[in-house]
Residue frames relative to the residue before (quaternion, step in Angstrom):
aa qw qx qy qz dx dy dz
M 1.0000 0.0000 0.0000 0.0000 0.00 0.00 0.00
K 0.6009 -0.6416 0.3669 0.3045 3.41 -1.07 0.78
G 0.7404 0.3478 -0.2135 0.5341 3.73 -0.48 0.89
L 0.5570 0.6008 -0.4089 0.4020 3.59 1.17 -0.19
P 0.5710 -0.6135 0.4235 0.3438 3.72 -0.97 0.51
R 0.1451 -0.7694 0.6073 0.1343 3.61 -0.97 0.50
P 0.1393 -0.8543 0.4916 0.0956 3.60 0.30 1.13
L 0.7049 0.4647 -0.2782 0.4581 3.65 1.02 -0.64
D 0.3567 0.7582 -0.4708 0.2762 3.79 1.21 0.08
P 0.6959 0.4832 -0.3321 0.4147 3.61 0.79 -0.87
I 0.5649 0.5897 -0.3641 0.4479 3.70 1.24 -0.47
R 0.3014 -0.8014 0.4986 0.1356 3.64 -0.65 1.16
S 0.7094 0.4218 -0.2671 0.4975 3.64 1.22 -0.30
I 0.3819 -0.7471 0.4899 0.2367 3.59 -0.71 1.05
K 0.5964 0.5438 -0.3871 0.4458 3.53 1.15 -0.43
L 0.6687 0.4798 -0.3236 0.4669 3.61 0.93 -0.73
K 0.5910 0.5528 -0.3767 0.4508 3.59 1.25 -0.44
I 0.6442 0.5140 -0.3192 0.4679 3.45 1.05 -0.92
G 0.6784 0.4574 -0.3327 0.4690 3.67 0.99 -0.77
L 0.6274 0.5118 -0.3559 0.4666 3.65 0.94 -0.47
L 0.5833 0.5583 -0.3589 0.4683 3.51 1.17 -0.76
V 0.6473 0.5567 -0.2946 0.4294 3.61 0.85 -1.08
A 0.6689 0.4904 -0.2601 0.4944 3.40 0.83 -1.45
G 0.7157 0.4843 -0.3291 0.3807 3.68 0.46 -1.00
A 0.6499 0.5239 -0.3051 0.4583 3.44 1.10 -1.03
G 0.6637 0.5142 -0.3018 0.4516 3.64 1.06 -0.84
A 0.6698 0.5142 -0.3051 0.4404 3.42 0.92 -0.89
T 0.6553 0.5041 -0.3310 0.4549 3.59 1.02 -0.84
A 0.6450 0.4954 -0.3404 0.4718 3.66 1.00 -0.82
L 0.6605 0.4703 -0.3630 0.4592 3.67 0.82 -0.80
T 0.6279 0.5421 -0.3762 0.4128 3.73 0.78 -0.79
Y 0.6282 0.5624 -0.2899 0.4529 3.47 1.13 -0.80
F 0.6514 0.4885 -0.2694 0.5142 3.57 0.91 -0.90
W 0.6252 0.5326 -0.3534 0.4479 3.59 0.92 -0.97
L 0.7176 0.4681 -0.2647 0.4427 3.57 0.78 -1.14
R 0.7268 0.4047 -0.2671 0.4865 3.69 1.02 -0.55
L 0.8033 0.2768 -0.1552 0.5039 3.52 0.86 -0.81
G 0.2387 -0.8554 0.4376 0.1407 3.63 0.93 -0.74
W 0.6899 0.4992 -0.2758 0.4458 3.51 1.21 0.09
L 0.4029 0.6851 -0.4944 0.3520 3.63 1.21 0.32
P 0.4439 -0.6810 0.5105 0.2806 3.64 -0.93 0.79
T 0.5212 -0.6497 0.4675 0.2961 3.60 -1.01 0.92
Y 0.6613 0.5210 -0.2998 0.4487 3.57 0.78 -1.00
T 0.6798 0.5180 -0.2653 0.4461 3.57 0.84 -1.13
S 0.6804 0.4879 -0.2989 0.4579 3.55 0.99 -0.77
L 0.6022 0.5566 -0.3285 0.4687 3.62 1.15 -0.75
I 0.6888 0.4710 -0.2847 0.4719 3.51 0.88 -1.14
A 0.6445 0.4994 -0.3643 0.4500 3.67 0.82 -0.66
I 0.6512 0.4939 -0.3243 0.4762 3.66 0.92 -0.71
T 0.6438 0.5218 -0.3176 0.4608 3.54 1.02 -0.77
I 0.6773 0.4643 -0.3158 0.4753 3.61 0.93 -0.91
G 0.6271 0.5336 -0.3580 0.4403 3.65 1.08 -0.61
V 0.6713 0.4742 -0.3166 0.4735 3.60 1.01 -0.70
V 0.6408 0.4812 -0.3565 0.4804 3.67 0.91 -0.59
T 0.6559 0.5001 -0.3359 0.4548 3.65 0.85 -0.86
S 0.6420 0.5060 -0.3524 0.4557 3.65 1.00 -0.78
Q 0.6500 0.5036 -0.3472 0.4509 3.71 0.96 -0.69
F 0.6369 0.4984 -0.3497 0.4730 3.63 1.09 -0.64
L 0.7112 0.5007 -0.2683 0.4141 3.46 0.83 -0.92
A 0.6594 0.4992 -0.2709 0.4926 3.55 1.31 -0.68
H 0.3898 0.7484 -0.4800 0.2399 3.58 1.12 -0.08
G 0.7638 0.3807 -0.2105 0.4768 3.61 0.79 -1.03
M 0.5863 0.6128 -0.3600 0.3887 3.52 1.25 -0.24
T 0.7480 0.3810 -0.2413 0.4869 3.57 0.98 -0.50
R 0.4578 0.6957 -0.4368 0.3401 3.59 1.18 -0.07
P 0.6418 0.4893 -0.3431 0.4805 3.61 0.78 -0.75
L 0.6522 0.5083 -0.3171 0.4644 3.72 0.94 -0.64
R 0.6374 0.4634 -0.3618 0.4980 3.56 1.02 -0.59
E 0.6376 0.5511 -0.3286 0.4263 3.46 0.94 -0.93
M 0.6304 0.5422 -0.2927 0.4721 3.66 1.06 -0.89
T 0.6509 0.5183 -0.3307 0.4454 3.44 0.98 -0.85
A 0.6476 0.5049 -0.3282 0.4668 3.64 0.95 -0.99
A 0.6483 0.5132 -0.3283 0.4567 3.70 0.92 -1.06
A 0.6471 0.5271 -0.3516 0.4240 3.68 0.75 -0.78
R 0.6570 0.4822 -0.3105 0.4894 3.53 1.01 -0.81
G 0.6204 0.5392 -0.3498 0.4494 3.52 0.97 -0.57
M 0.6633 0.5040 -0.3111 0.4574 3.53 1.06 -0.92
A 0.5944 0.5497 -0.3854 0.4428 3.58 1.09 -0.40
R 0.7159 0.4317 -0.2409 0.4930 3.49 1.22 -0.40
G 0.6086 -0.5876 0.2947 0.4444 3.49 1.50 0.23
D 0.6064 0.5732 -0.3806 0.3987 3.57 1.15 0.20
Y 0.0375 -0.8351 0.5487 -0.0121 3.53 -0.34 1.24
T 0.4887 0.7078 -0.4234 0.2846 3.65 1.07 0.34
R 0.5319 0.6377 -0.3830 0.4047 3.55 1.23 -0.41
Q 0.0816 -0.7921 0.6032 0.0447 3.49 -0.97 0.97
V 0.3665 -0.7159 0.5433 0.2408 3.57 -1.08 0.65
R 0.4829 -0.6592 0.5190 0.2508 3.53 -1.14 0.98
A 0.0296 -0.8141 0.5777 -0.0520 3.53 -0.52 1.13
T 0.0748 0.8280 -0.5423 0.1216 3.62 -0.08 1.30
S 0.6891 0.4879 -0.2888 0.4512 3.55 1.07 -0.57
R 0.4488 -0.7197 0.4857 0.2114 3.54 -1.21 0.58
D 0.5320 0.6557 -0.3887 0.3688 3.48 1.28 0.00
E 0.7673 -0.3667 0.2432 0.4665 3.52 -1.23 -0.24
V 0.6264 0.5278 -0.3435 0.4594 3.55 1.14 -0.74
G 0.6215 0.5286 -0.3104 0.4877 3.67 1.10 -0.67
E 0.6318 0.4914 -0.3408 0.4931 3.66 1.01 -0.77
L 0.6713 0.5078 -0.3322 0.4256 3.55 0.94 -0.89
A 0.6292 0.5475 -0.3240 0.4465 3.54 1.09 -0.85
R 0.6606 0.4766 -0.3039 0.4940 3.65 1.01 -0.86
A 0.6416 0.4940 -0.3429 0.4762 3.61 0.87 -0.70
F 0.6433 0.5018 -0.3388 0.4687 3.63 0.99 -0.73
N 0.6286 0.5135 -0.3363 0.4777 3.66 0.90 -0.71
T 0.6442 0.5381 -0.3146 0.4432 3.59 0.95 -0.61
M 0.6312 0.5420 -0.2576 0.4913 3.27 1.10 -1.08
A 0.6479 0.5479 -0.2850 0.4458 3.57 0.94 -0.96
A 0.6373 0.5285 -0.2840 0.4836 3.56 1.07 -0.90
D 0.6483 0.5319 -0.2898 0.4613 3.50 0.94 -1.16
L 0.7007 0.4781 -0.2781 0.4507 3.62 0.92 -0.94
A 0.5999 0.5181 -0.3552 0.4955 3.53 1.17 -0.74
A 0.6644 0.4948 -0.3386 0.4462 3.69 0.80 -0.83
A 0.6587 0.5296 -0.3076 0.4370 3.64 1.00 -0.81
D 0.6463 0.5232 -0.2871 0.4756 3.38 1.16 -1.01
Q 0.6397 0.5179 -0.3105 0.4756 3.65 1.00 -0.73
Q 0.6141 0.5380 -0.3038 0.4911 3.61 1.03 -0.85
R 0.6671 0.4932 -0.3065 0.4667 3.53 0.89 -0.92
R 0.6647 0.5086 -0.3093 0.4514 3.59 0.87 -0.79
E 0.6510 0.5197 -0.2845 0.4745 3.53 1.12 -0.89
L 0.6517 0.5151 -0.3249 0.4521 3.55 1.06 -0.92
I 0.6268 0.5451 -0.3350 0.4447 3.67 1.02 -0.72
A 0.6774 0.4969 -0.2655 0.4730 3.44 1.00 -1.11
N 0.6979 0.4687 -0.2909 0.4567 3.62 0.87 -0.81
V 0.6019 0.5398 -0.3538 0.4703 3.61 1.06 -0.77
S 0.6704 0.5077 -0.3159 0.4393 3.50 0.96 -1.05
H 0.6574 0.5145 -0.3055 0.4580 3.59 0.98 -0.78
E 0.6864 0.4799 -0.2820 0.4680 3.64 0.90 -0.84
L 0.6541 0.5018 -0.3133 0.4713 3.55 1.12 -0.61
R 0.6625 0.5404 -0.2942 0.4272 3.54 1.06 -0.96
T 0.6582 0.5196 -0.3760 0.3942 3.65 0.90 -0.75
P 0.7272 0.4205 -0.2982 0.4533 3.70 0.65 -0.87
I 0.5918 0.5651 -0.3368 0.4658 3.59 1.17 -0.76
S 0.6703 0.5014 -0.3053 0.4539 3.61 0.89 -0.81
A 0.6741 0.5257 -0.2977 0.4249 3.49 1.11 -0.99
L 0.6756 0.4875 -0.2679 0.4839 3.48 1.15 -1.09
R 0.6012 0.5276 -0.3647 0.4766 3.67 1.03 -0.45
A 0.6309 0.5213 -0.3199 0.4773 3.60 0.94 -0.79
V 0.6487 0.4935 -0.3299 0.4761 3.71 0.81 -0.89
L 0.7152 0.4684 -0.2829 0.4348 3.58 0.75 -1.11
E 0.5936 0.5476 -0.3468 0.4769 3.66 1.08 -0.78
N 0.6527 0.5312 -0.3103 0.4422 3.61 0.84 -0.97
V 0.6596 0.5157 -0.2748 0.4727 3.55 1.01 -1.05
V 0.6700 0.5047 -0.2931 0.4587 3.63 0.92 -1.00
D 0.7654 0.3864 -0.2400 0.4552 3.63 0.89 -0.97
G 0.5524 -0.6513 0.3683 0.3673 3.49 1.31 0.20
V 0.4706 0.6611 -0.4862 0.3240 3.64 1.15 0.29
A 0.7714 0.1637 -0.1465 0.5972 3.57 1.16 -0.35
E 0.4026 -0.6843 0.5412 0.2769 3.51 -1.19 0.57
P 0.4613 -0.6919 0.4610 0.3100 3.51 -1.07 0.52
D 0.1501 0.8128 -0.5390 0.1622 3.48 0.71 1.23
P 0.7380 -0.4395 0.2471 0.4485 3.59 -1.19 0.36
E 0.6694 0.5277 -0.3192 0.4141 3.67 0.88 -0.75
T 0.5916 0.5767 -0.2782 0.4898 3.45 1.28 -0.71
L 0.7100 0.4666 -0.2382 0.4706 3.46 0.91 -1.20
R 0.6120 0.5497 -0.3416 0.4546 3.54 1.09 -0.78
T 0.6047 0.5112 -0.3545 0.4974 3.78 1.06 -0.73
A 0.6842 0.4621 -0.3311 0.4569 3.60 0.83 -0.88
L 0.6396 0.5269 -0.3266 0.4546 3.63 0.99 -0.73
S 0.6469 0.5178 -0.3361 0.4478 3.61 0.91 -0.78
Q 0.6461 0.5305 -0.2993 0.4599 3.54 1.04 -0.82
T 0.6406 0.5310 -0.2720 0.4834 3.53 1.17 -0.88
E 0.6677 0.4910 -0.2934 0.4764 3.55 1.00 -0.86
R 0.5998 0.5414 -0.3454 0.4773 3.60 1.19 -0.68
L 0.6342 0.4852 -0.3321 0.5021 3.65 0.97 -0.75
G 0.6355 0.5215 -0.3580 0.4427 3.63 0.84 -0.76
R 0.6548 0.5242 -0.2900 0.4608 3.50 0.82 -0.94
L 0.6963 0.4658 -0.3248 0.4389 3.55 0.76 -0.81
V 0.6156 0.5610 -0.3226 0.4498 3.55 1.13 -0.91
S 0.6109 0.5853 -0.2971 0.4427 3.60 1.12 -0.99
E 0.7065 0.5079 -0.2401 0.4303 3.39 0.96 -1.31
L 0.6353 0.5389 -0.2991 0.4654 3.50 1.11 -0.85
L 0.6557 0.5011 -0.3307 0.4579 3.46 0.99 -0.90
D 0.6422 0.4756 -0.3663 0.4766 3.71 0.99 -0.68
L 0.6573 0.4792 -0.3789 0.4412 3.60 0.75 -0.57
S 0.5864 0.5334 -0.3857 0.4721 3.68 1.00 -0.51
R 0.6401 0.5013 -0.3305 0.4793 3.65 1.05 -0.64
V 0.5756 0.5824 -0.3462 0.4578 3.54 1.14 -0.71
D 0.7203 0.4644 -0.2310 0.4606 3.49 0.83 -1.08
A 0.6869 0.4427 -0.2540 0.5174 3.61 1.13 -0.76
G 0.3508 -0.7562 0.5057 0.2223 3.54 1.19 -0.29
V 0.5621 0.6303 -0.3723 0.3849 3.77 1.07 0.57
S 0.5392 0.6033 -0.4210 0.4100 3.53 1.08 0.83
P 0.1467 -0.8339 0.5278 0.0675 3.63 0.25 1.16
L 0.3798 -0.6873 0.5433 0.2971 3.62 -1.12 0.30
H 0.2024 -0.7095 0.6633 0.1255 3.55 -1.31 0.73
R 0.0803 -0.8490 0.5223 0.0052 3.52 0.15 1.35
E 0.0682 0.7635 -0.6399 0.0551 3.66 -1.06 0.59
C 0.5152 -0.6090 0.5243 0.2978 3.51 -1.48 0.40
F 0.2162 0.7732 -0.5767 0.1509 3.59 -0.61 0.87
E 0.5606 -0.5979 0.4437 0.3623 3.58 -1.30 0.50
L 0.4302 -0.7411 0.4781 0.1925 3.46 -0.90 0.99
S 0.6000 0.5927 -0.3696 0.3900 3.61 0.98 -0.73
P 0.6427 0.5306 -0.3257 0.4465 3.71 0.84 -0.98
M 0.6935 0.4918 -0.2890 0.4401 3.49 0.92 -0.99
L 0.5799 0.5596 -0.3572 0.4723 3.61 1.09 -0.74
D 0.6625 0.5173 -0.3060 0.4470 3.57 0.79 -1.16
E 0.6440 0.5579 -0.3021 0.4275 3.56 0.99 -0.89
V 0.6977 0.4603 -0.2611 0.4829 3.55 0.82 -1.10
V 0.6035 0.5539 -0.3671 0.4408 3.69 1.01 -0.74
A 0.6441 0.5371 -0.2696 0.4732 3.53 1.05 -1.10
E 0.6815 0.4737 -0.3072 0.4656 3.61 0.82 -0.80
V 0.6284 0.5124 -0.3366 0.4787 3.60 0.89 -0.84
A 0.6714 0.4979 -0.2860 0.4685 3.63 0.81 -0.99
V 0.6672 0.4738 -0.3326 0.4686 3.61 0.89 -0.70
A 0.6390 0.5369 -0.3373 0.4354 3.63 1.09 -0.61
G 0.6034 -0.6143 0.3260 0.3902 3.54 1.16 0.27
R 0.3790 0.7175 -0.5032 0.2972 3.69 1.04 0.45
E 0.2805 -0.8068 0.5037 0.1294 3.42 -0.62 1.24
A 0.4362 0.6443 -0.5197 0.3528 3.61 -0.08 1.30
R 0.3871 -0.6519 0.6015 0.2518 3.58 -1.42 0.20
F 0.1806 -0.7877 0.5862 0.0573 3.50 -0.53 1.30
V 0.0678 -0.7661 0.6390 -0.0110 3.38 -1.15 1.17
L 0.1922 -0.8292 0.5237 0.0342 3.40 -0.72 1.31
D 0.0211 0.7897 -0.6132 0.0028 3.54 -0.83 0.84
V 0.1151 0.8272 -0.4970 0.2356 3.49 0.37 1.49
R 0.2617 -0.7447 0.6074 0.0896 3.34 -0.99 1.11
P 0.5244 -0.6410 0.4426 0.3438 3.69 -0.81 0.90
G 0.3441 0.7210 -0.5539 0.2344 3.55 -1.08 0.81
K 0.3943 -0.7047 0.5499 0.2133 3.45 -1.27 0.61
V 0.1826 -0.7429 0.6375 0.0917 3.53 -1.27 0.69
F 0.3176 -0.7156 0.5983 0.1705 3.41 -1.31 0.65
A 0.3576 0.7494 -0.4503 0.3282 3.54 0.08 1.25
D 0.5519 -0.5372 0.4835 0.4160 3.61 -1.23 0.01
R 0.4305 -0.7492 0.4450 0.2352 3.51 -0.45 1.15
G 0.6957 0.4764 -0.2799 0.4590 3.54 0.85 -1.02
R 0.7077 0.4654 -0.3014 0.4378 3.56 0.83 -0.78
L 0.6519 0.4962 -0.3277 0.4705 3.53 1.17 -0.58
H 0.5582 0.5797 -0.3549 0.4759 3.47 1.26 -0.56
Q 0.6458 0.5089 -0.3176 0.4723 3.56 0.99 -0.87
V 0.6425 0.5092 -0.3521 0.4517 3.71 0.84 -0.97
V 0.7340 0.4195 -0.3221 0.4260 3.61 0.60 -0.97
W 0.5517 0.5967 -0.3603 0.4580 3.74 1.10 -0.48
N 0.6794 0.4458 -0.2773 0.5126 3.58 0.98 -1.00
L 0.6251 0.5030 -0.3636 0.4734 3.73 0.88 -0.74
L 0.6723 0.4846 -0.3195 0.4594 3.69 0.76 -0.84
D 0.6728 0.5036 -0.2910 0.4571 3.56 0.80 -0.92
N 0.6405 0.5184 -0.3240 0.4648 3.61 1.13 -0.79
A 0.6500 0.5310 -0.3088 0.4474 3.53 1.10 -1.03
V 0.6744 0.5030 -0.3205 0.4353 3.63 0.88 -1.04
R 0.6881 0.5009 -0.3069 0.4258 3.60 0.87 -0.84
H 0.7390 0.4360 -0.2080 0.4696 3.48 1.09 -0.81
G 0.6555 0.4946 -0.3396 0.4587 3.62 1.29 -0.27
P 0.6620 -0.4902 0.3381 0.4551 3.63 -1.22 0.02
H 0.5978 -0.5819 0.4065 0.3726 3.58 -1.18 0.58
G 0.8373 0.1319 -0.1767 0.5004 3.47 -0.69 1.31
G 0.4535 0.7039 -0.4281 0.3400 3.51 1.46 0.24
D 0.6289 -0.5441 0.3982 0.3871 3.55 -1.41 0.18
V 0.1281 -0.7151 0.6850 0.0537 3.50 -1.30 0.74
V 0.1420 -0.8256 0.5462 -0.0004 3.54 -0.31 1.42
V 0.0432 -0.7682 0.6366 0.0522 3.61 -0.80 0.97
V 0.0760 -0.8113 0.5795 -0.0136 3.47 -0.96 1.17
S 0.0415 0.8252 -0.5627 0.0271 3.55 -0.76 0.76
R 0.1063 -0.7844 0.6100 -0.0357 3.54 -0.95 1.02
P 0.3640 -0.7259 0.5228 0.2594 3.65 -0.80 0.80
V 0.1006 -0.7635 0.6370 0.0332 3.65 -1.02 0.74
G 0.8757 0.0105 -0.0193 0.4824 3.50 -0.77 1.18
D 0.6777 -0.4342 0.3787 0.4568 3.53 -1.15 -0.66
G 0.8526 0.0309 -0.0297 0.5209 3.62 -0.13 1.13
G 0.6082 0.5233 -0.3797 0.4605 3.56 1.25 0.18
A 0.0465 -0.8000 0.5969 0.0404 3.56 -1.24 0.22
V 0.2318 -0.7047 0.6464 0.1787 3.57 -1.34 0.25
I 0.1014 -0.7877 0.6049 -0.0576 3.53 -0.75 1.29
E 0.0191 -0.8071 0.5894 -0.0281 3.55 -0.88 1.08
V 0.0839 -0.7875 0.6084 0.0523 3.54 -0.89 0.91
R 0.0455 -0.8305 0.5551 -0.0042 3.60 -0.50 1.20
D 0.0658 -0.7805 0.6107 0.1166 3.44 -1.12 0.37
Q 0.5741 -0.6229 0.4214 0.3237 3.70 -1.28 -0.01
G 0.3690 0.7560 -0.4594 0.2851 3.43 1.28 0.38
P 0.6878 -0.5077 0.3047 0.4198 3.59 -1.23 -0.12
G 0.5463 -0.6010 0.4154 0.4096 3.54 1.27 -0.14
I 0.4922 -0.6547 0.5103 0.2622 3.40 -1.43 0.06
A 0.4896 -0.6658 0.4656 0.3166 3.58 -0.74 1.10
P 0.5779 -0.6001 0.4103 0.3709 3.74 -1.10 0.78
A 0.6490 0.5229 -0.3639 0.4158 3.55 0.96 -0.59
D 0.7172 0.4424 -0.2524 0.4756 3.62 1.18 -0.43
R 0.5092 0.7174 -0.3982 0.2598 3.57 1.21 -0.21
E 0.6241 0.4460 -0.3330 0.5484 3.65 1.29 -0.09
R 0.6925 0.5216 -0.2893 0.4058 3.54 0.90 -1.02
V 0.5624 0.6056 -0.4138 0.3819 3.69 1.11 -0.65
F 0.6980 0.4626 -0.3008 0.4564 3.67 1.03 -0.48
E 0.5822 0.5269 -0.4170 0.4577 3.52 1.22 0.25
R 0.6988 -0.5093 0.3197 0.3873 3.54 -1.45 0.70
F 0.8769 0.0719 -0.0657 0.4708 3.47 -1.28 0.85
T 0.5520 0.5630 -0.4563 0.4124 3.60 1.00 0.71
R 0.1559 -0.8181 0.5512 0.0510 3.53 -0.76 1.04
G 0.4685 -0.6339 0.4954 0.3651 3.67 1.15 -0.06
E 0.6586 -0.4858 0.4237 0.3882 3.45 -1.42 -0.44
R 0.4927 0.6576 -0.4488 0.3514 3.66 1.18 -0.17
A 0.4968 -0.6668 0.4737 0.2901 3.58 -1.06 0.66
G 0.4978 0.6545 -0.4853 0.2972 3.63 -1.03 0.37
G 0.5904 -0.5606 0.4865 0.3171 3.55 -1.39 0.27
G 0.4207 0.7218 -0.5153 0.1911 3.39 -1.36 -0.67
T 0.4973 -0.6730 0.4477 0.3151 3.59 -1.19 0.28
G 0.5132 -0.6677 0.4407 0.3108 3.52 1.02 -0.21
L 0.6175 0.5436 -0.3421 0.4541 3.50 1.34 0.24
G 0.4918 0.6880 -0.4362 0.3075 3.62 1.10 -0.42
L 0.7092 0.4573 -0.2752 0.4606 3.67 0.74 -0.97
A 0.6352 0.5257 -0.3516 0.4432 3.56 1.09 -0.79
I 0.6573 0.4805 -0.3100 0.4909 3.61 0.99 -0.80
A 0.5994 0.5574 -0.3374 0.4650 3.62 0.96 -0.54
R 0.6833 0.4434 -0.3181 0.4850 3.55 0.92 -0.74
W 0.5495 0.5883 -0.3676 0.4657 3.61 1.10 -0.85
V 0.6985 0.4832 -0.2926 0.4394 3.59 0.57 -1.15
I 0.7138 0.4857 -0.2536 0.4363 3.58 0.79 -1.09
D 0.6101 0.5220 -0.3329 0.4945 3.56 1.27 -0.68
L 0.6141 0.5575 -0.3647 0.4233 3.68 1.01 -0.66
H 0.7041 0.4859 -0.2499 0.4535 3.39 1.24 -0.92
G 0.5236 -0.6194 0.4214 0.4058 3.55 1.33 -0.18
G 0.5991 0.6234 -0.3604 0.3501 3.59 1.12 -0.11
E 0.4688 -0.6701 0.5146 0.2578 3.64 -1.34 -0.47
I 0.0730 -0.7475 0.6590 0.0410 3.53 -0.97 0.85
S 0.1569 0.7628 -0.6170 0.1132 3.55 -1.03 0.78
V 0.5229 -0.6314 0.4860 0.3029 3.57 -1.45 0.33
V 0.1528 -0.7935 0.5862 0.0576 3.52 -0.76 1.01
E 0.5088 -0.5839 0.5215 0.3582 3.71 -1.29 0.39
P 0.6128 -0.2852 -0.7237 -0.1394 1.21 -2.22 1.22
A 0.8089 -0.0021 -0.0167 0.5878 3.64 1.00 -0.45
G 0.4695 0.6582 -0.4441 0.3860 3.56 0.03 1.27
I 0.2567 -0.7089 0.6332 0.1752 3.51 -1.42 0.18
R 0.1784 -0.7635 0.6167 0.0700 3.58 -0.91 1.01
V 0.1173 -0.7359 0.6650 0.0486 3.46 -1.21 0.78
V 0.1770 -0.7664 0.6172 0.0211 3.47 -1.05 1.12
L 0.0490 -0.8009 0.5934 0.0637 3.66 -0.41 1.07
P 0.4186 -0.6875 0.5078 0.3072 3.66 -0.90 0.62
G 0.6148 -0.5760 0.4259 0.3299 3.42 -1.40 0.31
Q 0.6121 -0.4992 0.4164 0.4503 3.56 -1.18 -0.01
P 0.4901 -0.6612 0.4989 0.2714 3.52 -1.07 1.03
S 0.4658 -0.6952 0.4924 0.2394 3.59 -1.07 0.90
């Protein structure tokens, strides 16, 4: 209980604490019997307490080993080593602590690996457009290329790619910080889909967009849903054949809910990659460029809405938005 004294706290060895606990409990019991009965032999009592202390030290040998291993492993973690595991064979609280420690170590190792991969991938994604943009500008400055519309369009496309990457990284930082609330409202879905398709087409995406949209309202964050559909369309265009069809299907579900599917004519996503494509910097085995962040952001937005996003056959992504709560 809170406020009670802890007389054994200054002792640094748990085995010694256990021994003192046995000795103290035995001495207290013997004192009581001495006072009430008065016939217990002194030497017999002292020998019994000594045997109890020694036995407790022997039996407590395996109890403290996981604690020492956890101490050593924690010091290794401070140096960046997450590979050490603690042997957890007991079923008591120390064993549970050791198993929880191993789970924490595995999670920290995975997080550290993700951090390293994130740095490597971001560096790679930034280097590609920067190198292309630098080459274009150097050619213009050196007089090798003229600043004609085609050259400027090349520079602009690389600048837009950098801008998209920075925006996606900012979105992911909001995901990790949990500071991106939704601003939901009821609005017609069809005009928003038309708007997103027009924006993707203007951005120079070579595809023929086919809309199969039934009228209906959704209860969602307009800006975030716009971002999801844009990412899905961009993903479909990049992974479909040049000039192929990209089909957008939408059906209202309930009061303020909807099902949206974006399909392309590409080879589809392998079953083994259908969950991984929603992870950061994962592109699956389908050909195409991109940062590998679009579908990760799409899943984050749909999860915030309480909906679902998944891969559908033969080559498409389905989004299910829940209806307005009553």
